Residue, then its C-alpha position, 0 to 999 in steps of 0.5 A: x383295426x390299427x396295429x400298435x407300433x413296436x421297435x424292429x428288435x421287439x418285432x423280431x423277438x415276437x416273430x420267433x416266439x415258440x408256440x409252447x406254454x410259458x410266461x412272458x415279461x414286458x419291460x418299459x424304457x427304464x428296464x422295469x418289469x411292468x407286466x407278467x403274463x402266462x400263455x398256453x401259446x406264447x406266440x399267439x398270446x404275445x402277438x395279440x397285444x400288438x395286432x389290434x386296438x384294445x377296448x380297455x384304455x389301460x391295455x392300450x396304455x400298457x402296449x404303448x409303454x412296452x419297450x422290451x420283452x422276455x419269456x420263459x418256456x415251461x412244460x405245462x399251462x399249470x407250470x406257467x400259472x405257478x411261475x406267473x404267480x411267483x413273478x408277480x409277487x416278486x416284481x409287483x408289476x404296475x399293470x398286473x392284478x394284485x392280491x389286495x389282502x395279503x396279510x398273514x392269517x393264523x395257523x395252528x401248528x403241531x411241532x415235529x418233536x418227540x413230544x409235539x406241542x400244539x399252538x397258534x402262529x402267524x408265521x409258517x416256516x419250513x421246519x418240518x412241523x405240520x401247519x393247519x389253516x389258515x383261519x380267517x380270524x383269531x377267534x376261530x383258531x382259539x375255539x379249535x385250540x380250546x376244544x383240543x385242550x379240553x379233550x387232550x391236555x398236551x404240554x405248552x412248555x418250550x422244553x425240548x423233551x426227549x425220552x432219555x431226559x424224561x427217564x432221567x427225571x430232568x424236568x419237574x412238574x409245573x403248574x399246568x399239571x396241577x390245574x389239569x391243563x397238562x398230563x405231565x409227560x415231562x415227568x413220565x406221568x403220561x407215556x410217550x406212546x399215549x402222548x403221541x396217540x393223543x397228538x394223532x387225535x388232535x391232528x384228526x380234529x385239525x383235519x376236520x375228521x370229526x366223524x372218525x374221531x367220534x367213531x374212535x371215542x365211541x368205540x373207546x367208551x364201549x371198550x372201557x365200559x365192557x372192561x368195567x372201567x366206568x370212571x375212564x369210560x365216563x371221561x371218554x364220554x364227556x370228550x365225545x359229548x364235547x366233540x358233538x357240541x363242537x360239530x353242531x356249531x360247524x356248517x353241515x352242508x349235505x350228507x351226500x357230499x364228500x370231500x370237495x373244494x368250492x370257489x364262490x365269486x362276488x364281482x364288484x367291478x374294480x374289486x373281485x372277492x373270491x371265497x374258498x371253502x374246503x368241505x370234508x364229509x359234508x362239513x365246511x372245515x376251512x374258509x378263506x376269502x381273497x380280494x383282487x384289484x382289477x388292473x386290466x379288465x381281467x375276467x372272472x376265469x382268469x381271477x379264479x385261476x389266480x385264486x386257485x393257485x394262491x390257495x394251493x400254495x398257501x394252504x398246501x391244497x391238492x385239488x381233485x373235485x372243484x365246484x366253481x361258478x365259471x370254468x377257470x382259464x387254466x387246465x389242471x391235470x387230474x382236477x374235475x371242475x363242476x359248474x352245478x345248476x341245481x342240487x346240493x352242490x349248487x347250494x354249496x356254491x351259493x354258500x361260498x358266494x354268500x361268504x364272498x359277498x359278506x366279506x365285501x360288506x364287512x370290509x366296506x363297513x370296517x372301512x366306513x367306520x375307519x374313514x367315512x370320507x373314503x366310503x363316500x368317495x367310493x360310492x360317488x365314484x361308483x355312481x359316476x361310473x354307473x350313470x355315465x357322469x362327467x363329475x362326481x355326483x356330490x349334489x343329487x335331486x329327485x322329483x315326484x308328482x302326486x295327485x289323486x284323481x286330478x285333485x290338489x296336484x303337487x310335486x316334491x323335490x328331495x336333495x341328497x348331498x354326498x349320498x345322504x339326505x339333506x332334509x333342509x333342502x327339500x322343497x314342495x311345489x303346488x302345481x299352478x299352470x296345469x289343469x287336470x292330471x297331466x304328470x308330464x306338464x307338471x314335471x316341466x313346470x316344477x323343473x322350470x320353476x326350480x332351476x330358473x330360481x336357482x340360476x337367478x339366485x346364483x345357487x349351484x346346480x346339481x350334478x344329477x337329477x332323477x325323475x320318478x317315471x319312465x320315458x314319458x317323464x324323462x322326455x318332459x324333463x328333457x324339454x324343460x332342460x333344453x328350454x332352460x339351456x342346462x341340458x349339457x350342464x346337469x345329468x338327467x335320468x329317469x327311474x321306472x317303478x316296475x323293474x327299477x330300470x334306469x332311462x337315459x335321454x335319447x336311449x330307448x333301451x333302459x339300463x338294468x343296474x345290479x340289484x345289489x349295487x349301491x348306486x341303485x340303492x341310493x337312487x331307490x332311496x331318493x325315489x322313495x323319499x321323494x314319494x313319501x315327502x310328496x304324498x305327505x304334502x298332498x295329504x295335508x293340502x287335501x285335508x286342509x282344503x276340505x276343512x277350509x272350503x266347508x267352513x268358508x261356504x257358511x254365510x255369516x261365519x268369518x275368519x275369526x270364527x273359523x279359526x276359533x272352531x278349528x283351534x278348539x275342535x282340531x278338524x272339520x270331522x270333529x266339528x261335524x260330530x259336536x253337539x249344538x250346545x258345544x259349538x254355541x258355548x264357543x261361538x254363541x247361539x246364532x253362529x252355532x245355528x248357522x254352522x250346525x244347519x250348514x253341516x246337517x242340512x237334512x236333519x228332519x228338514x227343521x232348522x236347529x235353534x237353541x232354547x232361549 
């Protein structure tokens, strides 16, 4: 492989690099940081950029743009990951993977005061308070706050309460006390000890320690009942039942799983969605999905390491046991990575991956509502990539043959524009030059007729043509395109029915597109629509042919009589079921006898006649 050229100064820097963990920065000729990377072995990692040509075009462009390099040595690979993450956020280099959705999620904060407050915020500041979350949407945070307020009526005022001020009667009771939304600690209606104890129970809820909270409430209820304090016991019982109802709404995974962290991945090519779930005592108590935009073909293990670092930083998480689909590319001392194959942990990973996928679908749906044109453009770009096209497939056509036992062979052409059906452009074809059930020859005839006419009329040709069938149908289509001279102008693929394989001209091995891919869904919709449209036309033509041929064969019955019969009875079947008198009332006795005897030739070997 040819090596990338580098300056003598840069070559010398690389030659003396240490073999320790660290972070390296690449600069362009203007002195701008264009890439930041981490390495377990700085010398080996940096040298790998320059000693070969890379498969990724973007990586080759990066290497050509490097004018200078600096590095920072750190003790461990984990430290390198932390430093790399901080520097990417600081410099935002153009060639680095970036966290796309870096918005602020809501947190629930418990303030550090003698009488703490509990409220929701989007700003996490180092003020000594305890922050819980973040919550992926405001509704989730409000639901937790509502539960807390039902169980423990803590204060919401902004007074800086102190025990001395309360004792001196500095504050008066507000409306919240009178409507039972606050226990009145400002006026001594609730002691500081009881208030702090209630705050500790609130922290249990925010940590997800619902089992401990239920145990506490159950014990408190029994203690009060034993002391014959039944009204207080009833109040605690109502709190217990509220917590139970709240727990019933949470996602319970397994009674056998304790505390564990889970990272599920949905890889969508350019965009990668990574869902994080924290499970406590078998219940999911926290879930966040991050979205990364690939820059230089970063692998899933690389992106997992970025996501783990981001979650640890923003959520203040200490990992112990982590369930992942793939091993991250960073070693974390004291952390056990599990790649489950079956059982409850495998099911838990599936839940996380499903959440990542749903986040992607929700984001796409929101984007489509906000900007339908952008969704269409993204879909077309994906199809262009999946089907190896030179231009966006704004205009796609799909062809399907229909015949039953070789009778009434027809073909259909359906047209999609910008990924959606354009029904006014659909076309039917009656096969004219092919004798018998020969699908390959029928496909050649239809394609030749369709595109010869389009070119003669000066109409645009599609960017992509799909034929319903495997290699045989595709080969017939290739012959037709070669004969018309449009092989290089219009892309051509075949879709086989059995396993949804996509065949390209000249390739003996089919392409298997991800079953969840939008590209495959569009082609499947094309194929299904072409089949439906063709079958409908074939059925109508076969029915019409049977009716007309049966009436045409009756000597003495002309076109006007046939038309009157079909207008009245609607179908040949109803004519056959009609009485002789009914037919005679419409076309007269003589013609009625001709029709009736032709349809019922074996009725007692007699000729039907109407009485005079």
